[in-house]
N, C-alpha and C positions, 0 to 999 in steps of 0.2 A: 379369606386369607391366602396369599398366592403363595407359595413355598413355604418357608418358615416365618418369613414376617407380614403382620400383619399391614392389610392393604387399606392406604386413605384413597380417599376422592382428588381431583383435581383442586377441586373446589376447597374441599377441605385445608389440603397442603397449601394452597395460595393465601388461604385466611390465616394460616399458623405461621406463614415463613416472616423469617427477617429480613432483611433488607441485605444481606450476603446471602440468603438463598435464592433470593429472585433473578433470575436471568438479567442479564446487561441491556437494561433498555433505555439506549441512548446515550449512557455515560461518557463513551470512549467510541467517536467516530472517526479514530483516526487524527495522524496529523495534518495540519494544515496545509494549503500549495502552498504558503510564504516557507514554510518549517522543509517540504519534500524540495523546494527549489535549491535552498541553501544545504540539504543534503545530498541530494542524488546530481548535481549541477557538477562536476568534479574534474581537473584534469586528468588526458589518458597517460597510461605508463605504458603499452604498447610500442615498443619499438616500429613495428609495421606501422601503426597508426600515424607516427611519427612521420614516419619516413614521405607518407600520403601527405604531411600538411596537416592533419587532426592534432590539435592542441586540446580541445574538450570533447567530452560528453555526456551525454544524460544514461545514469546506470539504472537497471530494473531494481524493483523494491523488493522482493523478495530474492531473487538471485541476482546479488550485485556485482556477479562477474560477467551478466549480458549486458550490453548495451544497445539503449532503445537508439540513438541517432549519434554520429559525429558531427562535428564541426571545426572551423579551422579559427573561428573566436569564440568568446562565451557568448553562449546562447541569452537571449535576455527574457524574464520572467513570462513575456507574451509567449516567446516562443517553447520556451517550457510546456506551458499550459496547453498549446497547441499539440502537442506531442502529446502529453499525457491524454487528452483527450481523442486522439487518434487513436491510442492502445488501447484505452477503455473502449473504444468503438470494436476490436478487434475479439476483443476477452467477452464483451456480456454483449454484442450484437446491436450497438447503436449507432 
């Protein structure tokens, strides 16, 4: 017994666990690249960006106020994936 609750080992817990008790094993792998493109490529609203001729931006995932990169015309899907891989390289050292 640990504390006031009886202790069960990991193997026992795993054997007794229901689907909801188990860790998320690959069920939700995040959004698809296509969904990310639709959600994250947006028109810019900042006047200083528009003054410089930029009309589109790729916004950050967890912090939408952060701009990954500015564009004068809407970037295509290929450019979006290129920038996402570049940012992932900074985050994960790849």
